[in-house]
Each structure stands twice: as C-alpha cells, then as structure tokens.
C-alpha positions, 0 to 999 in steps of 0.5 A: 487299888481301892480295897476298902469295900469288902466283897465289892460287886464285879463292876466296883471291884479293883482290877489286877492287870497281871504283870508277872506270875511269880509262882503257883499262888502269887501274881504281880499286878501292874503298879507293883502290887503282889497278890497272894491268892487266898485258900491255896498253897502251891509247891515252891519253885525250888520243888523241881519240877512241881513248882515250875509245873504249878507256875506254868498252870497259873501262867496259862490261866492268868497270863501277863496282861490278863485283867483279874477282878480282885476280891479281898476277905477279912484280912487283906495283908499277910505278914510279908505285906502282900495283898491277900485276895481271891482273883476272878477271871473275866469269864467269872472263874475263881483262879484258886478253884481252877488251879485246885481243880486242875491239880496244881495246888493244895487247899490252905485255909487260914481263918478268918479268910475262909469264904471260898474254902468249901469250893476249893476243898471240893476242887482239890478232892476231885483233882486228887480222886481223878489223879489230875495235875501234880496228883498224878506225878507225886507232886504233893508227896511233900506238901509246900508247907512241909517243904518250907519247914524243911520236913521233907 
C-alpha cells in the first residue's frame, strides 16, 4: 500500500480488497492492513445486539472481496497502528457517510482528520431525525466511547 500521496486521484489511490469486516468501523484488507475509518464510531461488538447490527450494515456495504479506494487524511495511523482512512466504494460512495446515513454509527471527529466531518455530521443528523438504524432501537443510548470508558 502506497500511502505517501495525500488525497490521491481515484486512479492513483491505493485499493483495499476487503478480506474481513471486523466491526462497524474497521476492516481488514488483503495483505493484513487494518483500516479504521475516519470520522465515525460504531457500537462495540460487545454492545449486543447493536454492535452486531452495525457490523452487519458495514458487511453489507463492504463485503469480502469488495474493492475500496483508500483515502488518508493528515494523520495516517492511530495509536494501535491501524491505518486511518476514508474508504470509498467503486460507485463513489463514502462508506462512513453511508453508515451514518443508515443510522449505524455516530460521528467521531478527531482533528486533524476532519476533511469529511461536515458530510458525516449531516448524515448522522438526518438518520437521527428519521429514526433510521440504531436510532430506532436505542442503540446509541450508550455511546461507543462511553461504553469503552465503562460509563454505561
């Protein structure tokens, strides 16, 4: 994977061939590269059934074998060594925005990686207003970050 070019053109962008969807905001690409999607936070798998529902939505959008364009932002790695990136489907959809619009993730803006924050924020707001996905089931009564911190 060549991640040297910030915001490469679609023709030059590296590609993730999905090997496995790990959870609602992380995929494993062929070659062993873990990609943590920028701008979103999904329920943990242990937040049953909400984490499993978020993973299922992610799996539907990015099934094994899917070819996704990788687009990095300012910081390219998180503290766990995962690649931080926006993933784009072959038909030009931003995966994070799609998951947000369907109501399976919350926005998680962590500067300096903020390029698509407005798109994701608007998608989350529309899903919440319409009661789509986990908004309909109370799946965000405990935000993923609060669950990880054992606050709920």
